[in-house]
C-alpha positions, -999 to +999 in steps of 0.1 A: +001-002+002+014+031-010+023+060+016+011+095+014+044+108+007+045+080-025+010+093-032+018+129-037+051+120-057+026+105-083+004+135-083+031+158-090+047+138-115+007+138-135+006+177-131+043+179-146+032+156-174-003+174-181+019+207-179+043+195-203+016+181-228-002+221-225+030+238-232+038+215-261-001+217-276+006+256-273+037+259-291+024+236-319-006+256-325+017+289-324+037+277-347+010+266-372-006+296-363+028+314-379+030+294-408-006+299-418+000+337-411+028+332-431+017+317-462-012+346-462+014+372-462+031+354-494-003+353-511-014+389-504+021+401-521+005+389-553-031+403-549-048+375-537-057+356-501-073+372-465-044+395-464-047+409-499-055+445-488-038+446-456-005+458-449+015+430-440+045+450-422+069+432-449+076+464-468+049+486-458+042+495-495+011+491-518+010+484-551-001+509-579-041+513-581-062+537-601-086+539-576-062+550-550-048+579-576-011+566-570+009+554-600+034+537-584+046+516-548+037+537-519+038+540-484+003+545-470-003+563-437-011+537-410-042+540-388-054+565-414-088+580-400-098+594-437-116+573-463-101+569-499-109+607-514-094+597-549-129+585-559-146+619-550-120+635-567-117+615-599-158+618-602-156+657-596-134+660-624-150+635-644-185+652-646-171+685-651-150+671-680-183+653-694-203+681-697-178+709-710-164+680-734-199+678-749-205+714-754-167+716-773-185+689-795-213+711-803-236+684-790-275+693-798-261+729-807-253+740-775-229+772-782-212+786-750-198+766-719-221+787-695-234+760-679-202+748-668-192+776-648-213+766-621-200+733-621-167+743-623-168+765-591-189+735-572-179+702-577-150+700-604-135+731-586-142+730-551-148+694-540-117+683-562-096+707-543-108+697-510-101+654-525-067+668-529-062+682-498-072+651-483-050+629-503-022+650-489-035+642-456-030+606-463+001+608-480-007+606-513+015+628-529+008+620-565-028+621-560-028+658-539-006+672-568-030+661-594-065+664-577-054+696-563-039+710-594-071+703-613-093+717-589-073+748-595-078+745-634-116+743-627-121+772-606-096+792-628-117+782-657-148+793-639-134+826-629-121+836-666-155+827-682-177+837-652-204+857-677-204+895-665-185+887-631-145+894-634-147+907-672-114+892-680-126+881-716-139+917-722-106+933-709-081+914-729-100+919-759-104+956-756-066+959-744-053+935-776-083+931-802-102+902-807-075+875-810-057+886-777-085+864-760-082+835-779-042+835-778-042+842-741-067+811-734-047+790-757-015+798-736-036+787-705-043+756-720-009+744-733+004+750-698-021+725-684-011+703-718+026+707-701+016+698-664-005+661-676+027+654-694+047+655-667+021+635-651+015+611-675+053+604-676+050+592-638+023+565-648+042+546-676+049+519-648+013+521-632-020+506-648-034+505-683-067+525-668-043+552-649-023+556-682-054+559-704-067+586-682-038+607-685-029+601-723-063+611-734-067+641-708-032+653-724-046+649-759-079+669-748-053+700-737-034+697-765-057+697-792-079+725-773-049+749-769-044+743-806-077+752-814-074+783-796-040+792-809-051+789-846-086+801-846-104+799-882-110+829-906-144+840-887-119+845-856-136+820-838-114+786-823-108+764-851-142+737-846-127+710-861-099+707-838-122+721-806-146+687-813-114+663-817-103+679-782-138+673-772-142+637-781-106+629-762-121+652-730-150+625-732-130+598-733-108+611-701-140+616-684-153+581-687-118+568-680-119+590-648-153+575-642-138+537-645-108+542-621-130+559-593-153+528-601-122+507-593-115+524-559-152+523-550-163+488-556-151+455-540-162+423-528-180+437-500-202+457-521-204+447-554-205+416-576-179+431-599-146+440-589-133+462-619-098+456-632-073+483-637-047+457-656-014+463-644+013+469-671+040+441-676+069+463-667+054+476-636+062+463-602+030+442-599+031+432-633+069+415-627+054+400-594+027+383-613+048+370-647+075+359-616+046+339-602+033+323-631+068+316-640+070+299-608+042+276-613+050+260-649+082+250-636 
């Protein structure tokens, strides 16, 4: 018959064995969880898996995306308090450009862009400028520069063309003749063509949707600038060139809406996730190509 001391020793050994088993199970579970998390992080680098839209802290850089209005790899602001402001700015730009481009194409015989003045002040100007400031708050330098600048473009456009307001057009024509305003406005548009070309160069390693937006917008400014600098015999902006600029402006408007939609729609609110198509030579494109080559080996 076991003594009390022997029984206590047996109980102590059983408790020790139980503690060791619990410790080993805890270590095993932690190791399994760590391995699963590592697999998820590797999947996220290629844009799929449960961590595809989460900063994995490996490089703290996210790929280019039209809806983020960011053409390259960028470092997001941690614990950001703001929503993504890019779709708002893109939508403001798209609607204002859409209306003005229809007028430039002489759709339904509308002769003057006076209706655009109100939109340019309220939506394309003020709202887009605010979106650009919010882009600065979330750390997106490209988005802040582009949206704030084009917000300023629409505000200045509205100031120049406000009927009976600032009287800029009449004062220029009174000082330099009928063609003085056309030349001045042509200089204004060509300046925006140069600025848009600078932004276009920053999209060459991003996405097809992003590049096409700035490419069509660049052609719009170029054609409209030429149309004002080379008026017709009647002293009006060259109609065929202005119409061509309006056509590319319409394309730019729809591409801006598409990029905005790509930033709004996700698998939580839409059955369709709209692709932005990364260039093969972009960082994301090279990663995907490397993944495909690894799978075929």
